[in-house]
C-alpha positions as CSV (number, residue, x, y, z in Angstrom):
1,X,65.9,-0.2,-47.7
2,X,67.8,-2.2,-50.0
3,X,71.5,-1.6,-49.6
4,X,73.2,-4.6,-51.0
5,X,72.8,-6.8,-53.9
6,X,69.9,-9.1,-53.7
7,X,67.0,-10.5,-55.6
8,X,63.5,-10.3,-54.5
9,X,61.2,-12.5,-56.5
10,X,57.5,-13.1,-55.9
11,X,56.4,-16.7,-56.0
12,X,52.7,-17.1,-57.3
13,X,50.4,-14.5,-58.7
14,X,51.6,-11.1,-58.6
15,X,48.1,-9.8,-57.4
16,X,48.5,-12.0,-54.4
17,X,51.7,-10.8,-53.2
18,X,51.3,-7.4,-52.1
19,X,54.0,-5.2,-50.2
20,X,52.4,-1.9,-49.0
21,X,53.0,1.1,-47.0
22,X,51.8,4.5,-45.7
23,X,53.5,7.6,-44.6
24,X,56.9,6.1,-46.1
25,X,58.4,4.7,-49.5
26,X,57.7,0.9,-50.2
27,X,61.1,0.3,-51.8
28,X,64.2,2.5,-51.3
29,X,67.2,1.0,-53.4
30,X,70.7,2.1,-52.5
31,X,72.7,-0.9,-54.0
32,X,74.9,-1.2,-57.1
33,X,72.6,-3.9,-58.5
34,X,69.7,-6.1,-57.6
35,X,66.6,-7.4,-59.0
36,X,62.7,-6.8,-58.0
37,X,60.0,-9.0,-60.1
38,X,56.5,-10.2,-59.9
39,X,55.5,-8.3,-56.8
40,X,52.6,-5.7,-56.3
41,X,54.0,-2.5,-54.5
42,X,51.5,-0.2,-53.3
43,X,52.3,3.2,-51.5
44,X,48.8,4.2,-49.8
45,X,49.3,7.8,-48.8
46,X,51.3,10.5,-46.8
47,X,53.6,13.3,-48.0
48,X,56.5,12.9,-50.6
49,X,56.7,9.2,-50.5
50,X,57.2,6.7,-53.6
51,X,56.4,3.6,-54.6
52,X,59.9,2.7,-55.6
53,X,62.8,5.1,-55.0
54,X,65.8,4.2,-57.0
55,X,68.8,6.2,-55.6
56,X,71.8,4.3,-56.8
57,X,72.7,1.6,-59.3
58,X,71.3,-0.7,-61.6
59,X,68.3,-2.3,-60.3
60,X,66.3,-4.5,-62.8
61,X,62.6,-4.1,-61.9
62,X,60.2,-6.4,-63.6
63,X,56.8,-7.7,-64.0
64,X,55.7,-5.5,-60.9
65,X,52.3,-3.9,-60.6
66,X,53.3,-0.4,-58.8
67,X,51.1,2.5,-57.7
68,X,51.2,5.5,-55.1
69,X,48.8,7.7,-53.5
70,X,51.5,9.9,-52.1
71,X,54.0,11.1,-54.7
72,X,55.3,9.3,-58.0
73,X,55.2,5.7,-58.4
74,X,58.7,5.3,-59.4
75,X,61.6,7.8,-59.0
76,X,65.1,7.5,-60.5
77,X,67.7,10.0,-59.7
78,X,71.4,10.5,-58.6
79,X,73.0,8.9,-61.4
80,X,70.9,5.6,-60.9
81,X,70.7,3.6,-64.2
82,X,68.0,0.9,-63.7
83,X,66.2,-1.1,-66.1
84,X,62.3,-1.2,-65.9
85,X,60.6,-3.8,-67.9
86,X,56.9,-5.2,-68.1
87,X,55.5,-3.2,-65.3
88,X,52.3,-1.9,-64.8
89,X,52.7,1.5,-63.2
90,X,49.6,3.5,-62.6
91,X,47.4,5.6,-60.3
92,X,50.4,7.7,-58.9
93,X,49.2,10.8,-57.2
94,X,52.0,12.7,-59.3
95,X,53.8,11.0,-62.1
96,X,54.0,7.4,-63.0
97,X,58.0,7.7,-63.5
98,X,59.9,10.7,-62.3
99,X,63.5,10.7,-63.6
100,X,65.7,13.7,-62.4
101,X,69.1,14.7,-60.8
102,X,71.0,12.9,-63.8
103,X,68.9,9.9,-63.4
104,X,69.2,7.5,-66.4
105,X,67.6,4.0,-67.0
106,X,65.9,2.0,-69.5
107,X,62.2,1.6,-69.5
108,X,61.0,-1.1,-71.9
109,X,57.3,-2.6,-72.4
110,X,55.6,-1.0,-69.5
111,X,52.2,0.0,-69.2
112,X,52.1,3.5,-67.8
113,X,48.6,5.0,-67.0
114,X,46.3,6.9,-65.2
115,X,48.7,9.0,-63.2
116,X,47.5,12.4,-62.0
117,X,50.3,14.4,-64.0
118,X,52.4,12.8,-66.4
119,X,53.2,9.2,-67.3
120,X,56.8,10.0,-67.4
121,X,58.4,13.2,-66.3
122,X,61.9,14.1,-67.1
123,X,63.9,17.1,-65.4
124,X,67.1,18.3,-64.4
125,X,69.6,16.4,-66.1
126,X,67.4,13.2,-66.3
127,X,68.3,11.2,-69.6
128,X,66.4,8.0,-69.8
129,X,65.5,5.7,-73.0
130,X,62.0,4.8,-73.4
131,X,61.1,1.9,-75.8
132,X,57.7,0.1,-76.6
133,X,55.9,1.4,-73.6
134,X,52.1,2.2,-73.5
135,X,51.7,5.5,-71.8
136,X,48.0,6.6,-71.6
137,X,45.1,8.1,-69.7
138,X,47.4,10.7,-67.9
139,X,45.8,13.5,-65.8
140,X,47.9,16.1,-67.9
141,X,50.5,14.5,-70.5
142,X,51.9,11.3,-71.6
143,X,55.6,12.5,-71.2
144,X,56.6,15.6,-69.7
145,X,60.4,17.0,-70.6
146,X,61.4,20.0,-68.5
147,X,64.3,21.8,-66.6
148,X,67.1,20.5,-69.1
149,X,65.8,17.0,-69.2
150,X,66.6,14.7,-72.1
151,X,65.6,11.5,-72.7
152,X,65.1,9.1,-76.0
153,X,61.7,7.8,-76.8
154,X,61.6,5.0,-79.4
155,X,58.6,2.9,-80.7
156,X,56.2,4.1,-77.7
157,X,52.3,4.3,-78.0
158,X,51.3,7.7,-76.3
159,X,47.6,8.3,-76.1
160,X,44.3,9.7,-74.7
161,X,46.3,11.8,-72.1
162,X,44.1,14.8,-70.7
163,X,46.5,17.5,-72.3
164,X,49.1,16.6,-74.6
165,X,51.0,13.2,-75.5
166,X,54.6,14.9,-75.2
167,X,55.3,18.1,-73.5
168,X,58.7,19.5,-74.0
169,X,59.5,22.9,-72.1
170,X,62.1,25.1,-70.3
171,X,65.2,23.6,-71.6
172,X,64.2,20.0,-72.5
173,X,66.0,18.4,-75.3
174,X,64.6,14.8,-76.0
175,X,64.7,12.5,-79.0
176,X,61.4,11.3,-80.3
177,X,61.8,8.5,-83.1
178,X,59.1,6.0,-84.3
179,X,56.4,6.9,-81.8
180,X,52.7,6.6,-82.2
181,X,51.2,9.7,-80.5
182,X,47.4,9.9,-80.8
183,X,44.0,10.8,-79.3
184,X,45.3,13.4,-77.0
185,X,42.6,15.9,-75.6
186,X,44.8,18.7,-76.8
187,X,47.9,18.6,-79.0
188,X,49.9,15.6,-79.7
189,X,53.2,17.3,-79.2
190,X,53.6,20.9,-77.5
191,X,57.0,22.6,-77.4
192,X,57.6,25.9,-75.5
193,X,60.0,27.8,-73.8
194,X,63.5,28.1,-75.5
195,X,63.9,24.3,-76.1
196,X,65.2,22.1,-78.8
197,X,64.2,18.7,-79.3
198,X,64.3,16.1,-82.4
199,X,61.1,14.5,-83.8
200,X,61.9,11.8,-86.3
201,X,59.5,9.3,-88.2
202,X,56.8,9.7,-85.7
203,X,53.0,9.1,-86.4
204,X,51.1,11.9,-84.8
205,X,47.4,11.6,-85.4
206,X,43.7,11.9,-84.4
207,X,44.5,14.6,-81.6
208,X,41.6,16.7,-80.8
209,X,43.1,20.3,-81.5
210,X,46.6,20.1,-83.6
211,X,49.4,17.7,-84.3
212,X,52.4,19.9,-83.0
213,X,52.4,23.4,-81.4
214,X,55.6,25.3,-81.0
215,X,55.6,28.6,-79.0
216,X,57.7,30.9,-76.9
217,X,61.0,30.3,-78.4
218,X,60.6,26.5,-79.1
219,X,63.1,25.4,-81.9
220,X,62.4,21.7,-82.6
221,X,63.7,19.9,-85.8
222,X,61.0,17.7,-87.3
223,X,61.8,15.2,-90.1
224,X,59.8,12.3,-91.7
225,X,57.1,12.6,-89.4
226,X,53.4,11.7,-90.5
227,X,51.0,14.4,-88.9
228,X,47.4,13.8,-89.8
229,X,43.9,13.8,-88.9
230,X,44.1,16.3,-86.1
231,X,41.3,18.5,-85.0
232,X,43.2,21.9,-86.3
233,X,46.4,22.2,-88.2
234,X,49.2,19.9,-88.6
235,X,51.7,22.2,-87.1
236,X,51.2,25.6,-85.4
237,X,53.8,27.9,-84.8
238,X,53.0,31.1,-82.7
239,X,54.5,33.4,-80.2
240,X,58.1,33.7,-81.6
241,X,58.4,30.2,-82.1
242,X,60.5,28.6,-84.8
243,X,61.8,25.3,-86.0
244,X,63.1,23.0,-88.9
245,X,60.7,21.0,-90.7
246,X,62.1,18.7,-93.4
247,X,60.1,15.7,-95.3
248,X,56.9,15.8,-93.2
249,X,53.7,14.4,-94.4
250,X,51.1,17.2,-93.2
251,X,48.1,15.8,-95.3
252,X,44.5,15.3,-94.0
253,X,44.5,17.6,-91.2
254,X,40.9,19.5,-90.7
255,X,42.6,23.2,-90.8
256,X,45.5,22.4,-93.3
257,X,49.0,21.7,-92.8
258,X,50.3,24.9,-91.1
259,X,49.6,27.8,-89.1
260,X,52.5,30.1,-88.5
261,X,52.0,33.6,-87.1
262,X,53.7,36.4,-89.0
263,X,56.5,37.0,-86.3
264,X,57.7,33.4,-86.6
265,X,58.0,33.2,-90.5
266,X,61.5,34.0,-90.7
267,X,62.2,31.4,-87.8
268,X,60.8,28.5,-89.5
269,X,62.7,26.5,-92.2
270,X,60.8,24.2,-94.4
271,X,61.8,21.6,-97.1
272,X,60.4,18.6,-98.8
273,X,57.2,18.6,-96.8
274,X,54.1,17.1,-98.3
275,X,50.7,19.3,-97.7
C-alpha cells in the first residue's frame, strides 16, 4: 500500500523486475500523487483483487506490464485521477481497466488486450479520457460504458474483440471522436437501453455483422463518421431505438447503408448522409 508521495522506478529490463501477489492486490495507491514506472506487476489469483487499485490522487503509472488472474488489471475509483501511459495491460480475468465511482484518469498510448471481459469498463459516474490506445482481443468488448458512465475516447484503435468494439448501455453517455473501430466479431458499436452518446469523425469498418446497432431506446448522435465494409448494414436501428445522423459516409456495406424497423422511423433524424 502506498499512502504517501513516492516514486518506484524499475532499474533495468521491465520483464526482469517483477512484483507479484496472490490473494491480495499487488499495488494499492492511496496518496495524493506518485509515480510507478518500468515494472512488471502480476496478480496471480484469488477473489476480487487487482493488479493496481488506484483509490486516491494522481498516480503516474508508466511503462509497466500489468496482468491479473483475480479481477481487473487496473481499477480507478473514488474520484482518483491518475495518468496511465505506455503500459501493457493484459490477461485480466475481468477487465483490463475498470473506472467507476466517479473515477477519472487519462489513458494514453497503452496496449490493452486479451482481457476476459472488456479492455476498458466505465460505470457509476466514471469519466476517463482515452487517447491513442490500442484496445483489442477482448473476450467481450473493447470498451464497455454502462450505469451512467461517461468518458472521452479520442484517436484510439479498437479491434478484434469477441463481440463489439464499443458497447454503450444503461445510461452510458460517452463521446467517441476520431477512433478506428474495426474487425470486431459482431458490431463495431452497440448502443442499447435509453442512452445517449456522441460519435464524431470515427472510422467504423470491416466488422463481421454491422457498423452500428441501436436498440431499446438508444438515442445517440452520429456526425461525420465513415461506416463502411461491414458484413451487414452500416447502421441498424430496431426495438424503439433512434438517433440523429448527420453527414455520415455509409457507402460500401454488404447489405446497404440502413436497416430501420418501422417502429423506429419517427425516432430517427437523418441529414446529409452519403449512401
